[in-house]
Structures are given as C-alpha cells and as structure tokens.
All heavy atoms as a GROMACS GRO file, in nm:
protein
  581
    1MET      N    1  14.389  20.000   3.880
    1MET     CA    2  14.522  20.058   3.872
    1MET      C    3  14.518  20.195   3.936
    1MET      O    4  14.434  20.279   3.895
    1MET     CB    5  14.563  20.065   3.729
    1MET     CG    6  14.705  20.117   3.710
    1MET     SD    7  14.762  20.126   3.533
    1MET     CE    8  14.767  19.957   3.487
    2PRO      N    9  14.610  20.222   4.031
    2PRO     CA   10  14.615  20.355   4.093
    2PRO      C   11  14.645  20.462   3.988
    2PRO      O   12  14.715  20.441   3.887
    2PRO     CB   13  14.730  20.343   4.187
    2PRO     CG   14  14.746  20.200   4.217
    2PRO     CD   15  14.703  20.132   4.089
    3ALA      N   16  14.584  20.580   4.011
    3ALA     CA   17  14.602  20.691   3.915
    3ALA      C   18  14.608  20.826   3.988
    3ALA      O   19  14.561  20.836   4.103
    3ALA     CB   20  14.484  20.693   3.816
    4LYS      N   21  14.665  20.923   3.919
    4LYS     CA   22  14.682  21.059   3.977
    4LYS      C   23  14.663  21.155   3.862
    4LYS      O   24  14.729  21.138   3.759
    4LYS     CB   25  14.817  21.068   4.042
    4LYS     CG   26  14.846  21.194   4.116
    4LYS     CD   27  14.989  21.195   4.169
    4LYS     CE   28  14.988  21.260   4.304
    4LYS     NZ   29  15.121  21.255   4.366
    5THR      N   30  14.580  21.252   3.883
    5THR     CA   31  14.560  21.358   3.777
    5THR      C   32  14.644  21.479   3.816
    5THR      O   33  14.636  21.526   3.926
    5THR     CB   34  14.409  21.392   3.763
    5THR    OG1   35  14.340  21.274   3.726
    5THR    CG2   36  14.390  21.497   3.652
    6VAL      N   37  14.721  21.527   3.715
    6VAL     CA   38  14.809  21.640   3.736
    6VAL      C   39  14.797  21.741   3.623
    6VAL      O   40  14.741  21.709   3.519
    6VAL     CB   41  14.958  21.593   3.751
    6VAL    CG1   42  14.976  21.507   3.877
    6VAL    CG2   43  15.007  21.516   3.632
    7ILE      N   44  14.854  21.857   3.642
    7ILE     CA   45  14.853  21.962   3.540
    7ILE      C   46  14.989  21.968   3.472
    7ILE      O   47  15.091  21.971   3.537
    7ILE     CB   48  14.822  22.100   3.608
    7ILE    CG1   49  14.692  22.093   3.684
    7ILE    CG2   50  14.821  22.213   3.502
    7ILE    CD1   51  14.567  22.070   3.603
    8VAL      N   52  14.984  21.974   3.336
    8VAL     CA   53  15.110  21.981   3.260
    8VAL      C   54  15.177  22.114   3.290
    8VAL      O   55  15.120  22.220   3.275
    8VAL     CB   56  15.077  21.967   3.109
    8VAL    CG1   57  15.206  21.990   3.026
    8VAL    CG2   58  15.018  21.834   3.077
    9GLY      N   59  15.306  22.103   3.332
    9GLY     CA   60  15.384  22.222   3.368
    9GLY      C   61  15.471  22.278   3.258
    9GLY      O   62  15.507  22.395   3.270
   10SER      N   63  15.508  22.200   3.159
   10SER     CA   64  15.599  22.250   3.053
   10SER      C   65  15.527  22.359   2.977
   10SER      O   66  15.407  22.345   2.934
   10SER     CB   67  15.641  22.138   2.963
   10SER     OG   68  15.731  22.054   3.024
   11ALA      N   69  15.600  22.468   2.950
   11ALA     CA   70  15.539  22.588   2.888
   11ALA      C   71  15.476  22.558   2.756
   11ALA      O   72  15.378  22.615   2.720
   11ALA     CB   73  15.648  22.696   2.877
   12ILE      N   74  15.535  22.467   2.680
   12ILE     CA   75  15.484  22.434   2.546
   12ILE      C   76  15.402  22.306   2.548
   12ILE      O   77  15.353  22.261   2.449
   12ILE     CB   78  15.598  22.429   2.442
   12ILE    CG1   79  15.681  22.555   2.444
   12ILE    CG2   80  15.544  22.408   2.302
   12ILE    CD1   81  15.803  22.558   2.363
   13GLY      N   82  15.391  22.247   2.664
   13GLY     CA   83  15.319  22.120   2.675
   13GLY      C   84  15.405  22.001   2.658
   13GLY      O   85  15.530  22.008   2.658
   14LEU      N   86  15.345  21.885   2.639
   14LEU     CA   87  15.422  21.759   2.630
   14LEU      C   88  15.463  21.735   2.483
   14LEU      O   89  15.420  21.645   2.417
   14LEU     CB   90  15.337  21.644   2.680
   14LEU     CG   91  15.301  21.650   2.828
   14LEU    CD1   92  15.223  21.528   2.874
   14LEU    CD2   93  15.423  21.671   2.914
   15HIS      N   94  15.558  21.819   2.438
   15HIS     CA   95  15.615  21.802   2.305
   15HIS      C   96  15.742  21.714   2.316
   15HIS      O   97  15.756  21.643   2.416
   15HIS     CB   98  15.644  21.940   2.243
   15HIS     CG   99  15.749  22.018   2.319
   15HIS    ND1  100  15.881  22.008   2.286
   15HIS    CD2  101  15.738  22.096   2.428
   15HIS    CE1  102  15.951  22.085   2.371
   15HIS    NE2  103  15.865  22.140   2.460
   16ALA      N  104  15.826  21.716   2.214
   16ALA     CA  105  15.940  21.616   2.208
   16ALA      C  106  16.025  21.609   2.332
   16ALA      O  107  16.051  21.500   2.381
   16ALA     CB  108  16.022  21.651   2.082
   17ARG      N  109  16.076  21.721   2.379
   17ARG     CA  110  16.174  21.714   2.488
   17ARG      C  111  16.112  21.658   2.617
   17ARG      O  112  16.162  21.563   2.678
   17ARG     CB  113  16.237  21.850   2.513
   17ARG     CG  114  16.342  21.841   2.627
   17ARG     CD  115  16.419  21.965   2.641
   17ARG     NE  116  16.514  21.942   2.748
   17ARG     CZ  117  16.590  22.031   2.805
   17ARG    NH1  118  16.588  22.150   2.759
   17ARG    NH2  119  16.669  21.997   2.904
   18PRO      N  120  16.001  21.720   2.667
   18PRO     CA  121  15.944  21.662   2.790
   18PRO      C  122  15.893  21.518   2.770
   18PRO      O  123  15.908  21.435   2.859
   18PRO     CB  124  15.826  21.753   2.824
   18PRO     CG  125  15.828  21.862   2.728
   18PRO     CD  126  15.932  21.840   2.631
   19ALA      N  127  15.842  21.488   2.650
   19ALA     CA  128  15.794  21.348   2.626
   19ALA      C  129  15.909  21.252   2.633
   19ALA      O  130  15.896  21.142   2.690
   19ALA     CB  131  15.722  21.344   2.491
   20ALA      N  132  16.027  21.290   2.579
   20ALA     CA  133  16.145  21.203   2.585
   20ALA      C  134  16.196  21.181   2.725
   20ALA      O  135  16.233  21.070   2.764
   20ALA     CB  136  16.253  21.260   2.495
   21ILE      N  137  16.195  21.286   2.807
   21ILE     CA  138  16.238  21.276   2.946
   21ILE      C  139  16.144  21.183   3.025
   21ILE      O  140  16.190  21.095   3.097
   21ILE     CB  141  16.243  21.413   3.012
   21ILE    CG1  142  16.357  21.494   2.947
   21ILE    CG2  143  16.261  21.404   3.161
   21ILE    CD1  144  16.355  21.645   2.983
   22ILE      N  145  16.012  21.199   3.005
   22ILE     CA  146  15.917  21.115   3.075
   22ILE      C  147  15.927  20.966   3.030
   22ILE      O  148  15.930  20.882   3.112
   22ILE     CB  149  15.772  21.169   3.054
   22ILE    CG1  150  15.756  21.306   3.123
   22ILE    CG2  151  15.667  21.071   3.101
   22ILE    CD1  152  15.633  21.382   3.081
   23ALA      N  153  15.934  20.948   2.900
   23ALA     CA  154  15.945  20.815   2.841
   23ALA      C  155  16.071  20.743   2.896
   23ALA      O  156  16.067  20.625   2.931
   23ALA     CB  157  15.947  20.816   2.691
   24GLU      N  158  16.184  20.814   2.900
   24GLU     CA  159  16.309  20.758   2.950
   24GLU      C  160  16.290  20.711   3.094
   24GLU      O  161  16.336  20.602   3.132
   24GLU     CB  162  16.421  20.857   2.934
   24GLU     CG  163  16.556  20.800   2.977
   24GLU     CD  164  16.670  20.896   2.966
   24GLU    OE1  165  16.646  21.015   2.937
   24GLU    OE2  166  16.784  20.850   2.984
   25ALA      N  167  16.229  20.794   3.177
   25ALA     CA  168  16.206  20.760   3.319
   25ALA      C  169  16.123  20.636   3.329
   25ALA      O  170  16.150  20.542   3.412
   25ALA     CB  171  16.141  20.876   3.391
   26VAL      N  172  16.021  20.620   3.246
   26VAL     CA  173  15.931  20.506   3.248
   26VAL      C  174  16.008  20.380   3.204
   26VAL      O  175  15.997  20.276   3.272
   26VAL     CB  176  15.806  20.526   3.164
   26VAL    CG1  177  15.725  20.401   3.148
   26VAL    CG2  178  15.720  20.637   3.220
   27VAL      N  179  16.081  20.389   3.096
   27VAL     CA  180  16.161  20.273   3.052
   27VAL      C  181  16.264  20.232   3.157
   27VAL      O  182  16.275  20.109   3.185
   27VAL     CB  183  16.232  20.311   2.915
   27VAL    CG1  184  16.334  20.200   2.877
   27VAL    CG2  185  16.130  20.325   2.806
   28ASN      N  186  16.328  20.327   3.218
   28ASN     CA  187  16.426  20.296   3.323
   28ASN      C  188  16.360  20.232   3.443
   28ASN      O  189  16.423  20.150   3.516
   28ASN     CB  190  16.504  20.418   3.359
   28ASN     CG  191  16.600  20.464   3.255
   28ASN    OD1  192  16.640  20.388   3.166
   28ASN    ND2  193  16.640  20.587   3.261
   29ALA      N  194  16.236  20.265   3.473
   29ALA     CA  195  16.166  20.212   3.587
   29ALA      C  196  16.125  20.066   3.562
   29ALA      O  197  16.116  19.984   3.658
   29ALA     CB  198  16.041  20.291   3.621
   30GLY      N  199  16.102  20.035   3.435
   30GLY     CA  200  16.073  19.893   3.398
   30GLY      C  201  15.929  19.848   3.437
   30GLY      O  202  15.905  19.728   3.441
   31VAL      N  203  15.838  19.942   3.461
   31VAL     CA  204  15.699  19.903   3.492
   31VAL      C  205  15.604  19.981   3.399
   31VAL      O  206  15.634  20.088   3.356
   31VAL     CB  207  15.663  19.931   3.640
   31VAL    CG1  208  15.745  19.845   3.732
   31VAL    CG2  209  15.675  20.075   3.675
   32PRO      N  210  15.493  19.925   3.368
   32PRO     CA  211  15.398  19.992   3.276
   32PRO      C  212  15.337  20.119   3.341
   32PRO      O  213  15.301  20.118   3.458
   32PRO     CB  214  15.284  19.887   3.253
   32PRO     CG  215  15.345  19.757   3.297
   32PRO     CD  216  15.450  19.788   3.400
   33VAL      N  217  15.337  20.223   3.262
   33VAL     CA  218  15.272  20.351   3.306
   33VAL      C  219  15.191  20.402   3.184
   33VAL      O  220  15.243  20.394   3.074
   33VAL     CB  221  15.379  20.455   3.345
   33VAL    CG1  222  15.316  20.586   3.384
   33VAL    CG2  223  15.471  20.406   3.456
   34THR      N  224  15.075  20.455   3.207
   34THR     CA  225  14.998  20.514   3.099
   34THR      C  226  14.968  20.654   3.138
   34THR      O  227  14.959  20.696   3.254
   34THR     CB  228  14.869  20.439   3.074
   34THR    OG1  229  14.785  20.440   3.186
   34THR    CG2  230  14.894  20.294   3.030
   35LEU      N  231  14.945  20.737   3.031
   35LEU     CA  232  14.898  20.876   3.043
   35LEU      C  233  14.770  20.886   2.964
   35LEU      O  234  14.756  20.824   2.859
   35LEU     CB  235  15.001  20.973   2.990
   35LEU     CG  236  15.138  20.974   3.049
   35LEU    CD1  237  15.226  21.079   2.980
   35LEU    CD2  238  15.135  21.004   3.196
   36SER      N  239  14.676  20.964   3.014
   36SER     CA  240  14.552  20.988   2.938
   36SER      C  241  14.503  21.128   2.969
   36SER      O  242  14.538  21.187   3.072
   36SER     CB  243  14.447  20.885   2.971
   36SER     OG  244  14.413  20.888   3.109
   37MET      N  245  14.420  21.180   2.878
   37MET     CA  246  14.353  21.305   2.898
   37MET      C  247  14.204  21.277   2.912
   37MET      O  248  14.160  21.171   2.868
   37MET     CB  249  14.378  21.402   2.785
   37MET     CG  250  14.529  21.453   2.789
   37MET     SD  251  14.566  21.570   2.665
   37MET     CE  252  14.455  21.699   2.693
   38ASP      N  253  14.134  21.370   2.965
   38ASP     CA  254  13.989  21.359   2.994
   38ASP      C  255  13.912  21.270   2.887
   38ASP      O  256  13.891  21.311   2.779
   38ASP     CB  257  13.925  21.493   2.990
   38ASP     CG  258  13.841  21.521   3.113
   38ASP    OD1  259  13.830  21.429   3.196
   38ASP    OD2  260  13.785  21.631   3.127
   39GLY      N  261  13.878  21.148   2.930
   39GLY     CA  262  13.798  21.062   2.848
   39GLY      C  263  13.867  20.996   2.731
   39GLY      O  264  13.808  20.924   2.658
   40GLY      N  265  13.993  21.028   2.713
   40GLY     CA  266  14.070  20.978   2.600
   40GLY      C  267  14.126  20.840   2.630
   40GLY      O  268  14.131  20.798   2.747
   41GLU      N  269  14.175  20.775   2.530
   41GLU     CA  270  14.238  20.643   2.546
   41GLU      C  271  14.376  20.662   2.613
   41GLU      O  272  14.450  20.756   2.580
   41GLU     CB  273  14.259  20.576   2.410
   41GLU     CG  274  14.134  20.523   2.352
   41GLU     CD  275  14.073  20.406   2.432
   41GLU    OE1  276  14.149  20.315   2.473
   41GLU    OE2  277  13.954  20.412   2.462
   42PRO      N  278  14.411  20.574   2.707
   42PRO     CA  279  14.544  20.584   2.768
   42PRO      C  280  14.654  20.548   2.667
   42PRO      O  281  14.631  20.462   2.580
   42PRO     CB  282  14.542  20.484   2.883
   42PRO     CG  283  14.410  20.417   2.880
   42PRO     CD  284  14.330  20.473   2.768
   43VAL      N  285  14.771  20.611   2.680
   43VAL     CA  286  14.882  20.581   2.591
   43VAL      C  287  14.999  20.536   2.676
   43VAL      O  288  15.010  20.566   2.795
   43VAL     CB  289  14.924  20.705   2.504
   43VAL    CG1  290  14.812  20.749   2.414
   43VAL    CG2  291  14.976  20.821   2.593
   44ASP      N  292  15.089  20.457   2.617
   44ASP     CA  293  15.208  20.408   2.683
   44ASP      C  294  15.305  20.522   2.713
   44ASP      O  295  15.354  20.582   2.618
   44ASP     CB  296  15.271  20.300   2.588
   44ASP     CG  297  15.401  20.244   2.646
   44ASP    OD1  298  15.437  20.275   2.763
   44ASP    OD2  299  15.468  20.169   2.573
   45ALA      N  300  15.329  20.548   2.841
   45ALA     CA  301  15.418  20.653   2.877
   45ALA      C  302  15.566  20.621   2.854
   45ALA      O  303  15.650  20.707   2.870
   45ALA     CB  304  15.398  20.695   3.024
   46GLY      N  305  15.593  20.498   2.817
   46GLY     CA  306  15.729  20.463   2.776
   46GLY      C  307  15.767  20.497   2.637
   46GLY      O  308  15.874  20.467   2.594
   47SER      N  309  15.675  20.558   2.566
   47SER     CA  310  15.700  20.594   2.426
   47SER      C  311  15.675  20.744   2.414
   47SER      O  312  15.564  20.797   2.427
   47SER     CB  313  15.598  20.522   2.335
   47SER     OG  314  15.597  20.581   2.206
   48ALA      N  315  15.785  20.820   2.376
   48ALA     CA  316  15.772  20.966   2.360
   48ALA      C  317  15.676  20.998   2.251
   48ALA      O  318  15.595  21.091   2.262
   48ALA     CB  319  15.910  21.021   2.326
   49LEU      N  320  15.669  20.921   2.145
   49LEU     CA  321  15.579  20.944   2.032
   49LEU      C  322  15.435  20.936   2.079
   49LEU      O  323  15.349  21.014   2.050
   49LEU     CB  324  15.605  20.846   1.917
   49LEU     CG  325  15.524  20.870   1.793
   49LEU    CD1  326  15.546  21.009   1.736
   49LEU    CD2  327  15.559  20.763   1.688
   50MET      N  328  15.406  20.830   2.159
   50MET     CA  329  15.271  20.810   2.213
   50MET      C  330  15.228  20.928   2.305
   50MET      O  331  15.117  20.970   2.302
   50MET     CB  332  15.254  20.675   2.278
   50MET     CG  333  15.266  20.559   2.189
   50MET     SD  334  15.154  20.560   2.048
   50MET     CE  335  14.995  20.540   2.130
   51ILE      N  336  15.322  20.974   2.386
   51ILE     CA  337  15.296  21.084   2.475
   51ILE      C  338  15.261  21.208   2.391
   51ILE      O  339  15.166  21.281   2.423
   51ILE     CB  340  15.418  21.114   2.570
   51ILE    CG1  341  15.438  20.998   2.665
   51ILE    CG2  342  15.394  21.246   2.643
   51ILE    CD1  343  15.566  21.009   2.746
   52MET      N  344  15.337  21.232   2.286
   52MET     CA  345  15.304  21.347   2.203
   52MET      C  346  15.170  21.341   2.134
   52MET      O  347  15.108  21.444   2.109
   52MET     CB  348  15.419  21.368   2.100
   52MET     CG  349  15.547  21.414   2.166
   52MET     SD  350  15.675  21.457   2.044
   52MET     CE  351  15.713  21.304   1.972
   53THR      N  352  15.123  21.221   2.107
   53THR     CA  353  14.988  21.209   2.042
   53THR      C  354  14.875  21.257   2.136
   53THR      O  355  14.766  21.284   2.086
   53THR     CB  356  14.960  21.066   1.998
   53THR    OG1  357  14.946  20.978   2.114
   53THR    CG2  358  15.066  21.009   1.906
   54LEU      N  359  14.901  21.270   2.265
   54LEU     CA  360  14.798  21.321   2.353
   54LEU      C  361  14.761  21.469   2.323
   54LEU      O  362  14.647  21.511   2.343
   54LEU     CB  363  14.844  21.317   2.501
   54LEU     CG  364  14.854  21.185   2.569
   54LEU    CD1  365  14.916  21.198   2.705
   54LEU    CD2  366  14.718  21.119   2.580
   55GLY      N  367  14.859  21.540   2.270
   55GLY     CA  368  14.836  21.683   2.239
   55GLY      C  369  14.814  21.767   2.364
   55GLY      O  370  14.742  21.860   2.365
   56ALA      N  371  14.881  21.728   2.475
   56ALA     CA  372  14.859  21.792   2.605
   56ALA      C  373  14.941  21.920   2.611
   56ALA      O  374  15.064  21.916   2.614
   56ALA     CB  375  14.904  21.697   2.717
   57GLY      N  376  14.874  22.029   2.609
   57GLY     CA  377  14.939  22.162   2.624
   57GLY      C  378  14.958  22.204   2.768
   57GLY      O  379  14.913  22.133   2.860
   58ASN      N  380  15.029  22.315   2.790
   58ASN     CA  381  15.052  22.370   2.920
   58ASN      C  382  14.912  22.386   2.987
   58ASN      O  383  14.821  22.444   2.927
   58ASN     CB  384  15.122  22.504   2.910
   58ASN     CG  385  15.136  22.570   3.046
   58ASN    OD1  386  15.059  22.655   3.083
   58ASN    ND2  387  15.238  22.533   3.118
   59GLY      N  388  14.901  22.342   3.109
   59GLY     CA  389  14.783  22.358   3.188
   59GLY      C  390  14.679  22.247   3.166
   59GLY      O  391  14.577  22.246   3.235
   60ALA      N  392  14.704  22.156   3.077
   60ALA     CA  393  14.609  22.046   3.047
   60ALA      C  394  14.615  21.945   3.166
   60ALA      O  395  14.719  21.932   3.231
   60ALA     CB  396  14.646  21.975   2.917
   61GLU      N  397  14.504  21.882   3.192
   61GLU     CA  398  14.497  21.780   3.295
   61GLU      C  399  14.530  21.643   3.230
   61GLU      O  400  14.473  21.604   3.132
   61GLU     CB  401  14.354  21.768   3.356
   61GLU     CG  402  14.326  21.884   3.450
   61GLU     CD  403  14.197  21.862   3.531
   61GLU    OE1  404  14.127  21.764   3.502
   61GLU    OE2  405  14.170  21.945   3.615
   62VAL      N  406  14.628  21.578   3.294
   62VAL     CA  407  14.674  21.447   3.244
   62VAL      C  408  14.666  21.350   3.361
   62VAL      O  409  14.709  21.380   3.470
   62VAL     CB  410  14.817  21.451   3.191
   62VAL    CG1  411  14.869  21.311   3.151
   62VAL    CG2  412  14.822  21.541   3.069
   63THR      N  413  14.611  21.229   3.336
   63THR     CA  414  14.601  21.128   3.437
   63THR      C  415  14.715  21.026   3.413
   63THR      O  416  14.729  20.973   3.305
   63THR     CB  417  14.466  21.058   3.431
   63THR    OG1  418  14.360  21.153   3.453
   63THR    CG2  419  14.456  20.949   3.538
   64VAL      N  420  14.794  21.009   3.521
   64VAL     CA  421  14.903  20.912   3.516
   64VAL      C  422  14.859  20.787   3.592
   64VAL      O  423  14.805  20.798   3.703
   64VAL     CB  424  15.025  20.974   3.588
   64VAL    CG1  425  15.147  20.873   3.584
   64VAL    CG2  426  15.067  21.108   3.531
   65SER      N  427  14.876  20.668   3.534
   65SER     CA  428  14.833  20.540   3.595
   65SER      C  429  14.948  20.443   3.593
   65SER      O  430  15.017  20.429   3.496
   65SER     CB  431  14.715  20.480   3.521
   65SER     OG  432  14.606  20.575   3.515
   66SER      N  433  14.963  20.372   3.713
   66SER     CA  434  15.064  20.268   3.724
   66SER      C  435  15.033  20.186   3.850
   66SER      O  436  14.983  20.242   3.948
   66SER     CB  437  15.204  20.324   3.731
   66SER     OG  438  15.298  20.222   3.747
   67ASP      N  439  15.067  20.062   3.842
   67ASP     CA  440  15.049  19.974   3.965
   67ASP      C  441  15.161  20.000   4.067
   67ASP      O  442  15.146  19.962   4.181
   67ASP     CB  443  15.048  19.829   3.925
   67ASP     CG  444  14.913  19.787   3.860
   67ASP    OD1  445  14.814  19.849   3.899
   67ASP    OD2  446  14.913  19.698   3.778
   68ASP      N  447  15.272  20.063   4.022
   68ASP     CA  448  15.381  20.094   4.107
   68ASP      C  449  15.368  20.243   4.158
   68ASP      O  450  15.390  20.334   4.076
   68ASP     CB  451  15.515  20.076   4.033
   68ASP     CG  452  15.637  20.093   4.123
   68ASP    OD1  453  15.639  20.196   4.198
   68ASP    OD2  454  15.729  20.012   4.113
   69GLU      N  455  15.334  20.259   4.285
   69GLU     CA  456  15.302  20.390   4.328
   69GLU      C  457  15.422  20.487   4.326
   69GLU      O  458  15.410  20.605   4.299
   69GLU     CB  459  15.246  20.386   4.474
   69GLU     CG  460  15.189  20.512   4.522
   69GLU     CD  461  15.055  20.501   4.588
   69GLU    OE1  462  14.999  20.387   4.590
   69GLU    OE2  463  15.009  20.601   4.638
   70ALA      N  464  15.544  20.437   4.351
   70ALA     CA  465  15.663  20.521   4.346
   70ALA      C  466  15.686  20.572   4.208
   70ALA      O  467  15.717  20.694   4.184
   70ALA     CB  468  15.787  20.443   4.399
   71VAL      N  469  15.669  20.483   4.108
   71VAL     CA  470  15.688  20.525   3.966
   71VAL      C  471  15.573  20.623   3.928
   71VAL      O  472  15.599  20.721   3.861
   71VAL     CB  473  15.695  20.404   3.876
   71VAL    CG1  474  15.697  20.444   3.732
   71VAL    CG2  475  15.817  20.316   3.907
   72LEU      N  476  15.455  20.591   3.970
   72LEU     CA  477  15.339  20.679   3.945
   72LEU      C  478  15.371  20.818   3.994
   72LEU      O  479  15.353  20.917   3.919
   72LEU     CB  480  15.217  20.628   4.018
   72LEU     CG  481  15.093  20.716   4.016
   72LEU    CD1  482  15.015  20.696   3.888
   72LEU    CD2  483  15.009  20.689   4.136
   73ASN      N  484  15.423  20.832   4.114
   73ASN     CA  485  15.450  20.966   4.173
   73ASN      C  486  15.566  21.032   4.098
   73ASN      O  487  15.563  21.157   4.073
   73ASN     CB  488  15.485  20.952   4.321
   73ASN     CG  489  15.358  20.924   4.401
   73ASN    OD1  490  15.247  20.963   4.370
   73ASN    ND2  491  15.375  20.850   4.513
   74THR      N  492  15.668  20.956   4.059
   74THR     CA  493  15.781  21.013   3.984
   74THR      C  494  15.735  21.069   3.852
   74THR      O  495  15.771  21.182   3.816
   74THR     CB  496  15.890  20.906   3.963
   74THR    OG1  497  15.940  20.860   4.089
   74THR    CG2  498  16.005  20.959   3.881
   75VAL      N  499  15.654  20.993   3.779
   75VAL     CA  500  15.610  21.036   3.647
   75VAL      C  501  15.513  21.156   3.664
   75VAL      O  502  15.524  21.252   3.591
   75VAL     CB  503  15.544  20.922   3.567
   75VAL    CG1  504  15.480  20.973   3.438
   75VAL    CG2  505  15.646  20.815   3.544
   76ALA      N  506  15.426  21.156   3.761
   76ALA     CA  507  15.333  21.263   3.788
   76ALA      C  508  15.414  21.393   3.814
   76ALA      O  509  15.381  21.498   3.767
   76ALA     CB  510  15.244  21.231   3.907
   77GLU      N  511  15.524  21.381   3.895
   77GLU     CA  512  15.608  21.498   3.919
   77GLU      C  513  15.671  21.550   3.792
   77GLU      O  514  15.681  21.673   3.772
   77GLU     CB  515  15.716  21.460   4.023
   77GLU     CG  516  15.659  21.447   4.164
   77GLU     CD  517  15.766  21.405   4.262
   77GLU    OE1  518  15.886  21.421   4.236
   77GLU    OE2  519  15.726  21.344   4.368
   78LEU      N  520  15.719  21.462   3.704
   78LEU     CA  521  15.776  21.502   3.579
   78LEU      C  522  15.676  21.577   3.493
   78LEU      O  523  15.705  21.680   3.432
   78LEU     CB  524  15.837  21.382   3.501
   78LEU     CG  525  15.960  21.325   3.560
   78LEU    CD1  526  16.000  21.191   3.486
   78LEU    CD2  527  16.080  21.424   3.550
   79VAL      N  528  15.552  21.526   3.486
   79VAL     CA  529  15.449  21.594   3.405
   79VAL      C  530  15.426  21.732   3.454
   79VAL      O  531  15.403  21.825   3.375
   79VAL     CB  532  15.319  21.506   3.402
   79VAL    CG1  533  15.209  21.586   3.335
   79VAL    CG2  534  15.344  21.373   3.331
   80GLN      N  535  15.431  21.752   3.588
   80GLN     CA  536  15.401  21.883   3.644
   80GLN      C  537  15.515  21.982   3.631
   80GLN      O  538  15.493  22.101   3.643
   80GLN     CB  539  15.367  21.867   3.796
   80GLN     CG  540  15.239  21.790   3.817
   80GLN     CD  541  15.216  21.770   3.966
   80GLN    OE1  542  15.146  21.850   4.027
   80GLN    NE2  543  15.275  21.666   4.023
   81GLN      N  544  15.635  21.936   3.604
   81GLN     CA  545  15.749  22.025   3.596
   81GLN      C  546  15.758  22.093   3.459
   81GLN      O  547  15.707  22.037   3.359
   81GLN     CB  548  15.882  21.946   3.617
   81GLN     CG  549  15.903  21.893   3.754
   81GLN     CD  550  16.029  21.814   3.764
   81GLN    OE1  551  16.121  21.830   3.686
   81GLN    NE2  552  16.033  21.726   3.859
   82ASP      N  553  15.825  22.208   3.455
   82ASP     CA  554  15.857  22.270   3.327
   82ASP      C  555  15.991  22.208   3.280
   82ASP      O  556  16.092  22.255   3.318
   82ASP     CB  557  15.867  22.422   3.339
   82ASP     CG  558  15.890  22.490   3.206
   82ASP    OD1  559  15.903  22.417   3.099
   82ASP    OD2  560  15.889  22.615   3.202
   83LEU      N  561  15.977  22.107   3.196
   83LEU     CA  562  16.095  22.030   3.149
   83LEU      C  563  16.167  22.104   3.038
   83LEU      O  564  16.263  22.050   2.978
   83LEU     CB  565  16.054  21.889   3.112
   83LEU     CG  566  15.997  21.807   3.224
   83LEU    CD1  567  15.947  21.668   3.171
   83LEU    CD2  568  16.099  21.786   3.335
   84ASP      N  569  16.120  22.222   3.002
   84ASP     CA  570  16.187  22.299   2.901
   84ASP      C  571  16.286  22.399   2.964
   84ASP      O  572  16.364  22.465   2.888
   84ASP     CB  573  16.086  22.382   2.816
   84ASP     CG  574  15.995  22.293   2.739
   84ASP    OD1  575  16.051  22.199   2.673
   84ASP    OD2  576  15.869  22.307   2.744
   85ALA      N  577  16.286  22.411   3.092
   85ALA     CA  578  16.368  22.512   3.160
   85ALA      C  579  16.515  22.466   3.166
   85ALA      O  580  16.549  22.350   3.163
   85ALA     CB  581  16.318  22.538   3.299
   0.00000   0.00000   0.00000
C-alpha cells in the first residue's frame, strides 16, 4: 500500500477539530486510509476518535497510507495544515 510520511501542522496536534476534518475527508472519499506513528499500529483515518488515539502532537511524524494516491495526497496535505487556524 502506498504511503507518505508527513509532519503534523496543527498547533495543538491531531485533536478533535483536525481529526474530524480529516475523518470527514476520508469518509467522503470512500476509500480506506490509515494513519500511523513510528512503529505504531495503523488506525482508520475515517474515524476521528481513532485519529485522536494516535496522540500526534504538533511536529510529530505521521504516515498516511492508501491505495488511492489522490486520496493519500489529500489526507497528507490535511495532516500538514494547521487546521485550527
């Protein structure tokens, strides 16, 4: 499965608001996407709650994986943005 590692851009990390925005994008895309941190288990990026369990703070490296390259890039861009702004 193709993957891309990006840096979390939200000032407070992947808490409720950014997690909800990312999860909504994944659900709307209709394809499986996972997020993971260094050596951790991948979580379903279509679930805001699962994204929050990563505990990914600002500046953390997160790996985005999906078989759909366009969706992979979209989600990777969202992770890198400050979604609290």
